[in-house]
N, C-alpha and C positions, 0 to 999 in steps of 0.2 A: 666592093669586096663582099663575099658571102658572110652571112652571120649564121646560117644553118648549113652544116656540112652534110655530105653524103653519109648515109648510115654506116657504111664501112669505115669511113674516116672517124666518125664519132665513136665507133667500137674500138678503133685503134687508140684513140685518145683515152678512153676508159681503161684500156689495158696498160697504156703508158703511165697513167696516173696511179694505177694499182701497183705497178712495178717500181714507181718512184717514191714509195713510202719511206725509204731509208735515206733519201736526200734531205738536207736541211730545208725548212719551210720556204725560205726565200728562193733558194736554188730550184726547188721543185716547181714553184709557181712560175719562175722565169723560164724554165725548160718547157713546161706545158704551154705557156703563152707563145714561145718561139716556134714550137712544132705546130700549134694551131694556126699561127700566122703563115707558116710555110704551106700548110695544107690549104688554107683559104686562098693564098696567092696562086697555088698550082692547080686548083680545081675551079671549074665553072658550073653553073646549074645544069649545063648540058653534058657534063662529064659522065661517061659510062662506067660500069663496074670495072671494066678492064683498065680504063684510065686511072681510076682510084687505086686499083691493085698495083699498077706500075709505079705510081708515086709512092705508095706505102713500101713497096719492095726497095725503092731507092733509099728510103729512110732507114730501113732495116727493122728488125723486130724490136719492140719496146724494151724487152729484157736486154738486148744487145746495147741499146742506147744508154741505159742505166749502168750496165756493166762497164761501158767505156767511160762514163762519167766517174765511176768509182775507181777504175783501173788506171787512170791517167797518173803518171808519176810526176809530170812537170806542171800540173794544173790545167792542162789543155786536153780536152777529151778528143778522141779520134773522130768523132762525128762532126767536128767543126764547132763544137760548143766550148770555145776556149775560155769563156768567162766563168765556167763552173770550177770550183775548187774540188779536189778529190777527197770526199769524205771516206772514212774507214768503212770496211765491209759491214760492220755491225753498227746499229744506231746507239749501242751502249758501249762507251769507252770507260776508262778508269774514272775520269772526272764525273761522268754522269752517274756511275754507280756510287761514287763517294757522295755526290750531291743528294741522291735519294736516301742513302743511309744516314746522312747528316740530318735531313728533314724528318725522317721517321724514327729510327733507332736512337739517333743523337738527342732527340727530344727527351728520352727517358734516361739515357746513360749520362749525358752531360747536358742538363736542361737548358741552359742559356747559350752556351757556346756551340752545341751541336746544330741547332737550327740556323744560327748565324753563319756558321761555316757552310752549311747546306745551301743557304741562299746565295752566298758569295760564289760557290761552285756552280750553281745553276746559271747565274748571270755571266760567269766566265766561260761557260760552255758554248760552242758553236753549233751543237746539234739540237739544242732546245730552240723552239721558235719563240718569238717575242711574246706571243700569247701564252705559251706554256710557262715561260719565266714569270709573267705577271700573275698567272693563276697560282703557281707554286708560292710566290711571295705572299699573295693575299691569304691563301690557305694556311700559311705558316704564321703570319702576323695577326690575323683576325682572332683566333682563339685567345691569344695573349691579351689583346685589347679588351675582349669580352670578359676575361677573368679579372683584369685590373679594374674595369668599370664595375663589375659585380662586387669585388672586394671593397671598393670605395663606397658603394651604396650600402653595404652591410655595416661598414664602420660608421658612416654618417647616421644611419638609422639607430645604431646602438648608442652612439655618443649623444644623440638627441634624447633618448629615453632615460639615460643615466643621470642627467643633470637634475639637481633638485629644483623643485618648483618654488617660485618666490612666495614668501609668506607675507600675507597682508598684515600690516602693523595693527595692533589692537590698541584701543584706548587704554591709557594707564588706569589701573584700579587704585583708588586712594581709599585707604581704610582709616577712618577716624574713630577714635573712641570717644564716645560721649558717655560720660559717666555722671552719675548723680553726685552732687557734693556730699561728702560725708562729714 
């Protein structure tokens, strides 16, 4: 199997990858791997430009493949990629918009509940990749951890300086009156 494809096939894959930005990360990677495998199986090192163009024409334009993946109503794309779920036309649905608002504006409007709701919505979304979900969670939780640790260090330093220092006991002073007998 070829590991390096014909330049026309590589260009086709770059265009497909660019057109597939709106697919969820896992589906995008799976689609690209499937098309790359199809191209590698159908092309040999001796393939001419005409052979490559014929194979690419059979696949169709990258934009058409992505449109078919988006436009499928029963979960099966018309290009034979039945395993792809049909995502919506825009990568931003109501859940994604609410998640971003919860993570940003919610932090100031409803300080504790807003970010928690935002994180729950991020993890409930199918349009965010696992990496994006992890980054959103870390960027939301990390400032809270830093603030709590900073507050604890300030309280510890302050409470350590306010405590009275132990006083060393002094020897008792005994005053005796010595007086002359009168």
